[in-house]
Structure formats: structure tokens, C-alpha cells
C-alpha positions, 0 to 999 in steps of 0.5 A: 510511493515505493520509497515512502512505503519502504521507509514506513515498513518494519525492518526486513528484506523487501523485493518484488517491487511494482507499480500500477499501470498509468495514473493509478496510484498503487504500489505493492512489494514483498516484505520478509521479516525472517518468516517468509515473504508477504505482500503489502500493497498501498493505493492512494486517491482523492474524492472530489470535494463538494464545494470548496476543498477543506484543508488536509487536517492534522489527523485521518479517520482510520477504518480497520477491516479483517477479511479472512475470506480474501487472502489478498486483503486479509488485513485492510486499513483505510486512512481518510483525511478531511480533504478527501485524500484516502490511503489504503493498506492491504496486507496479504496472507497469500503471494500472487503470481498474476497481479491482484486479480488471479482467475485460477487457484494456482495463480496463488502460491502458498499461504503466508503470514501477515507481515504487518501488525494492525498498528504497523498497517495503521502507521503506514496508512495514516502517514501524512506524507501520502497524497495524490501529490507528494513532497518533491524531495521525497519524489526525487529520492524515490525516482533515484531509488526506483528508476523503472519499477515493474508494472503489475496488474 
């Protein structure tokens, strides 16, 4: 997932790579396009179908949410596929020292700019390569690039 995310991001320096613990399909990183780093997180899940599972489908339904009162999800983009796959991209306007659930205000550092535009976040979320299972070549390439990413959360 980290490898695919880095492929889909606009040019910039990436750092602070992390994966969620266990079977939680979430990754995060910082992207710096020259104006300072910003946090980007991607989560992938799938709802169980009611009856026979429909095909993946050619396009996702995309929902865009702006949450100015939640600096860890200032911009959230969801891409829902007909087969129940859901991809969520969160773009933060603060950096987080303690994972995604800060309990004190000093767990967050300075406010940061959004490092993805709405269009860029939609492009990341709606990429058809995301899924609870992914192409074997993509997974192998990611394992070579990120052999032991840190666990966050």
C-alpha cells in the first residue's frame, strides 16, 4: 500500500512512513512539496456483500468531505466501488506525534498546509489498484521498497 501511495502522489519528498498494526489496512506518510511536510493517510476496507458479490465495476463513487475542525482529516475523500471496496484518503493540516488518536493538544505540532488538492486526493482514492487484495507484482515491489515499515497507532 505504501508503494502504491508513493506512486500516486505528486512529486515531493516523502518520509515518516507507517502501517497500521495487525490486519488493519492503513498506511500513512508525510509529503513535502517544498512548503513543509503534511500528513496523508490511506485506509482500505471492504463491506460484505448482501448475496452474490457484484463485480468490481469500472468506476467508484467518490465523496469529498472538508472537516476544518478535525486537523487530522481536514480533507477526506472516499471512493466506494460496486463490489464493496472502500478507499479513504485523509489529508491533514497538522502533524501528529502520537499516532492518529492524540489525547493532548501538545501531541500535535504546528499547523501545516494541505499537501494534496481535492483533485489529487480524488485521483489517489479512485485508483482501481487499491483493494483488500492487490496485484502480486505491486505487492512484491512494495515489499522490496518498504521491507519493514514502522507500525503507527
